[in-house]
N, CA, C and O atoms as a GROMACS GRO file, in nm:
protein
  228
    1UNK      N    1   1.802  -2.745  -1.574
    1UNK     CA    2   1.821  -2.710  -1.435
    1UNK      C    3   1.811  -2.558  -1.415
    1UNK      O    4   1.751  -2.510  -1.319
    2UNK      N    5   1.872  -2.483  -1.508
    2UNK     CA    6   1.868  -2.337  -1.497
    2UNK      C    7   1.726  -2.285  -1.511
    2UNK      O    8   1.690  -2.186  -1.447
    3UNK      N    9   1.645  -2.350  -1.593
    3UNK     CA   10   1.508  -2.308  -1.614
    3UNK      C   11   1.428  -2.321  -1.484
    3UNK      O   12   1.349  -2.232  -1.451
    4UNK      N   13   1.446  -2.430  -1.412
    4UNK     CA   14   1.375  -2.451  -1.286
    4UNK      C   15   1.420  -2.352  -1.179
    4UNK      O   16   1.338  -2.303  -1.101
    5UNK      N   17   1.547  -2.322  -1.176
    5UNK     CA   18   1.600  -2.225  -1.080
    5UNK      C   19   1.543  -2.086  -1.107
    5UNK      O   20   1.503  -2.016  -1.014
    6UNK      N   21   1.540  -2.045  -1.233
    6UNK     CA   22   1.486  -1.914  -1.268
    6UNK      C   23   1.335  -1.907  -1.243
    6UNK      O   24   1.283  -1.804  -1.200
    7UNK      N   25   1.265  -2.016  -1.271
    7UNK     CA   26   1.121  -2.019  -1.245
    7UNK      C   27   1.094  -2.009  -1.095
    7UNK      O   28   1.004  -1.936  -1.054
    8UNK      N   29   1.169  -2.081  -1.015
    8UNK     CA   30   1.152  -2.075  -0.871
    8UNK      C   31   1.183  -1.938  -0.816
    8UNK      O   32   1.112  -1.888  -0.728
    9UNK      N   33   1.288  -1.875  -0.866
    9UNK     CA   34   1.324  -1.741  -0.822
    9UNK      C   35   1.215  -1.640  -0.859
    9UNK      O   36   1.184  -1.550  -0.780
   10UNK      N   37   1.158  -1.654  -0.976
   10UNK     CA   38   1.051  -1.564  -1.019
   10UNK      C   39   0.929  -1.579  -0.930
   10UNK      O   40   0.866  -1.479  -0.893
   11UNK      N   41   0.895  -1.701  -0.894
   11UNK     CA   42   0.779  -1.725  -0.808
   11UNK      C   43   0.803  -1.667  -0.669
   11UNK      O   44   0.713  -1.606  -0.611
   12UNK      N   45   0.923  -1.684  -0.616
   12UNK     CA   46   0.954  -1.631  -0.484
   12UNK      C   47   0.948  -1.480  -0.483
   12UNK      O   48   0.891  -1.421  -0.392
   13UNK      N   49   1.006  -1.416  -0.583
   13UNK     CA   50   1.005  -1.269  -0.589
   13UNK      C   51   0.864  -1.213  -0.608
   13UNK      O   52   0.830  -1.112  -0.546
   14UNK      N   53   0.784  -1.276  -0.690
   14UNK     CA   54   0.647  -1.227  -0.710
   14UNK      C   55   0.564  -1.247  -0.583
   14UNK      O   56   0.479  -1.163  -0.551
   15UNK      N   57   0.586  -1.356  -0.512
   15UNK     CA   58   0.516  -1.379  -0.386
   15UNK      C   59   0.554  -1.274  -0.283
   15UNK      O   60   0.467  -1.222  -0.212
   16UNK      N   61   0.682  -1.241  -0.274
   16UNK     CA   62   0.726  -1.138  -0.180
   16UNK      C   63   0.666  -1.002  -0.215
   16UNK      O   64   0.631  -0.925  -0.125
   17UNK      N   65   0.655  -0.972  -0.342
   17UNK     CA   66   0.595  -0.845  -0.384
   17UNK      C   67   0.448  -0.838  -0.346
   17UNK      O   68   0.400  -0.734  -0.302
   18UNK      N   69   0.376  -0.948  -0.363
   18UNK     CA   70   0.234  -0.949  -0.327
   18UNK      C   71   0.214  -0.940  -0.177
   18UNK      O   72   0.122  -0.872  -0.131
   19UNK      N   73   0.299  -1.006  -0.100
   19UNK     CA   74   0.286  -1.003   0.046
   19UNK      C   75   0.312  -0.862   0.099
   19UNK      O   76   0.241  -0.816   0.189
   20UNK      N   77   0.412  -0.795   0.045
   20UNK     CA   78   0.440  -0.660   0.093
   20UNK      C   79   0.328  -0.563   0.057
   20UNK      O   80   0.298  -0.473   0.135
   21UNK      N   81   0.266  -0.580  -0.058
   21UNK     CA   82   0.153  -0.494  -0.095
   21UNK      C   83   0.030  -0.525  -0.011
   21UNK      O   84  -0.046  -0.434   0.023
   22UNK      N   85   0.010  -0.651   0.023
   22UNK     CA   86  -0.107  -0.689   0.102
   22UNK      C   87  -0.095  -0.646   0.247
   22UNK      O   88  -0.196  -0.628   0.315
   23UNK      N   89   0.027  -0.631   0.296
   23UNK     CA   90   0.044  -0.596   0.436
   23UNK      C   91   0.044  -0.445   0.461
   23UNK      O   92   0.057  -0.402   0.575
   24UNK      N   93   0.030  -0.366   0.357
   24UNK     CA   94   0.026  -0.221   0.373
   24UNK      C   95  -0.104  -0.181   0.443
   24UNK      O   96  -0.212  -0.222   0.400
   25UNK      N   97  -0.095  -0.104   0.548
   25UNK     CA   98  -0.212  -0.066   0.625
   25UNK      C   99  -0.285   0.053   0.565
   25UNK      O  100  -0.222   0.144   0.510
   26UNK      N  101  -0.414   0.051   0.575
   26UNK     CA  102  -0.497   0.160   0.526
   26UNK      C  103  -0.539   0.248   0.644
   26UNK      O  104  -0.558   0.200   0.755
   27UNK      N  105  -0.553   0.377   0.618
   27UNK     CA  106  -0.601   0.470   0.718
   27UNK      C  107  -0.753   0.481   0.706
   27UNK      O  108  -0.808   0.471   0.597
   28UNK      N  109  -0.819   0.501   0.819
   28UNK     CA  110  -0.964   0.507   0.822
   28UNK      C  111  -1.012   0.652   0.838
   28UNK      O  112  -0.932   0.742   0.861
   29UNK      N  113  -1.142   0.671   0.826
   29UNK     CA  114  -1.200   0.805   0.831
   29UNK      C  115  -1.183   0.874   0.965
   29UNK      O  116  -1.193   0.996   0.972
   30UNK      N  117  -1.159   0.800   1.072
   30UNK     CA  118  -1.146   0.864   1.203
   30UNK      C  119  -1.001   0.901   1.237
   30UNK      O  120  -0.974   0.943   1.349
   31UNK      N  121  -0.908   0.885   1.142
   31UNK     CA  122  -0.768   0.919   1.164
   31UNK      C  123  -0.742   1.062   1.116
   31UNK      O  124  -0.752   1.090   0.997
   32UNK      N  125  -0.710   1.151   1.209
   32UNK     CA  126  -0.692   1.292   1.174
   32UNK      C  127  -0.561   1.319   1.100
   32UNK      O  128  -0.539   1.430   1.052
   33UNK      N  129  -0.473   1.219   1.090
   33UNK     CA  130  -0.350   1.237   1.011
   33UNK      C  131  -0.383   1.253   0.863
   33UNK      O  132  -0.304   1.312   0.788
   34UNK      N  133  -0.499   1.203   0.818
   34UNK     CA  134  -0.539   1.214   0.679
   34UNK      C  135  -0.610   1.345   0.649
   34UNK      O  136  -0.646   1.370   0.534
   35UNK      N  137  -0.630   1.429   0.749
   35UNK     CA  138  -0.700   1.557   0.730
   35UNK      C  139  -0.603   1.659   0.672
   35UNK      O  140  -0.528   1.724   0.746
   36UNK      N  141  -0.604   1.674   0.539
   36UNK     CA  142  -0.508   1.760   0.471
   36UNK      C  143  -0.538   1.909   0.488
   36UNK      O  144  -0.446   1.990   0.499
   37UNK      N  145  -0.664   1.946   0.489
   37UNK     CA  146  -0.694   2.090   0.496
   37UNK      C  147  -0.715   2.138   0.639
   37UNK      O  148  -0.736   2.258   0.659
   38UNK      N  149  -0.710   2.051   0.739
   38UNK     CA  150  -0.714   2.092   0.880
   38UNK      C  151  -0.848   2.136   0.933
   38UNK      O  152  -0.853   2.206   1.034
   39UNK      N  153  -0.958   2.097   0.868
   39UNK     CA  154  -1.090   2.138   0.916
   39UNK      C  155  -1.149   2.042   1.019
   39UNK      O  156  -1.259   2.066   1.070
   40UNK      N  157  -1.079   1.933   1.051
   40UNK     CA  158  -1.127   1.838   1.150
   40UNK      C  159  -1.215   1.729   1.093
   40UNK      O  160  -1.258   1.639   1.166
   41UNK      N  161  -1.244   1.734   0.963
   41UNK     CA  162  -1.327   1.633   0.897
   41UNK      C  163  -1.243   1.567   0.788
   41UNK      O  164  -1.186   1.635   0.703
   42UNK      N  165  -1.236   1.434   0.793
   42UNK     CA  166  -1.161   1.360   0.692
   42UNK      C  167  -1.259   1.315   0.584
   42UNK      O  168  -1.350   1.237   0.611
   43UNK      N  169  -1.241   1.366   0.463
   43UNK     CA  170  -1.328   1.328   0.352
   43UNK      C  171  -1.270   1.207   0.279
   43UNK      O  172  -1.156   1.168   0.301
   44UNK      N  173  -1.352   1.149   0.193
   44UNK     CA  174  -1.308   1.033   0.116
   44UNK      C  175  -1.190   1.071   0.026
   44UNK      O  176  -1.095   0.994   0.013
   45UNK      N  177  -1.196   1.187  -0.036
   45UNK     CA  178  -1.088   1.232  -0.123
   45UNK      C  179  -0.956   1.249  -0.048
   45UNK      O  180  -0.850   1.210  -0.096
   46UNK      N  181  -0.965   1.308   0.071
   46UNK     CA  182  -0.845   1.324   0.153
   46UNK      C  183  -0.789   1.188   0.195
   46UNK      O  184  -0.667   1.168   0.198
   47UNK      N  185  -0.878   1.096   0.226
   47UNK     CA  186  -0.836   0.962   0.266
   47UNK      C  187  -0.767   0.888   0.152
   47UNK      O  188  -0.666   0.823   0.173
   48UNK      N  189  -0.822   0.899   0.033
   48UNK     CA  190  -0.761   0.835  -0.084
   48UNK      C  191  -0.624   0.894  -0.111
   48UNK      O  192  -0.528   0.820  -0.134
   49UNK      N  193  -0.614   1.027  -0.108
   49UNK     CA  194  -0.485   1.091  -0.132
   49UNK      C  195  -0.384   1.055  -0.025
   49UNK      O  196  -0.267   1.032  -0.056
   50UNK      N  197  -0.426   1.050   0.099
   50UNK     CA  198  -0.335   1.015   0.209
   50UNK      C  199  -0.283   0.872   0.194
   50UNK      O  200  -0.164   0.847   0.211
   51UNK      N  201  -0.373   0.780   0.163
   51UNK     CA  202  -0.332   0.640   0.146
   51UNK      C  203  -0.239   0.623   0.027
   51UNK      O  204  -0.146   0.543   0.033
   52UNK      N  205  -0.262   0.696  -0.082
   52UNK     CA  206  -0.171   0.692  -0.197
   52UNK      C  207  -0.034   0.745  -0.161
   52UNK      O  208   0.068   0.688  -0.201
   53UNK      N  209  -0.031   0.853  -0.085
   53UNK     CA  210   0.096   0.911  -0.042
   53UNK      C  211   0.173   0.814   0.048
   53UNK      O  212   0.296   0.804   0.039
   54UNK      N  213   0.101   0.743   0.134
   54UNK     CA  214   0.167   0.649   0.224
   54UNK      C  215   0.224   0.529   0.150
   54UNK      O  216   0.326   0.474   0.192
   55UNK      N  217   0.159   0.489   0.041
   55UNK     CA  218   0.210   0.377  -0.038
   55UNK      C  219   0.323   0.419  -0.129
   55UNK      O  220   0.395   0.334  -0.182
   56UNK      N  221   0.341   0.549  -0.150
   56UNK     CA  222   0.450   0.597  -0.233
   56UNK      C  223   0.417   0.603  -0.381
   56UNK      O  224   0.507   0.604  -0.464
   57UNK      N  225   0.289   0.605  -0.416
   57UNK     CA  226   0.252   0.613  -0.558
   57UNK      C  227   0.258   0.753  -0.607
   57UNK      O  228   0.230   0.778  -0.724
   0.00000   0.00000   0.00000
């Protein structure tokens, strides 16, 4: 009985972790919040860094 309870709990927790990661929104190239150097142009590198910062990595 304990084995089934622990297995079920593990599945629920892993599902919740995947759902929270999948629901994280990505910023696009037209969002000036990702413009780190303030030149008005969002580059791919700035976008990657901004999205990483938003996810907390």
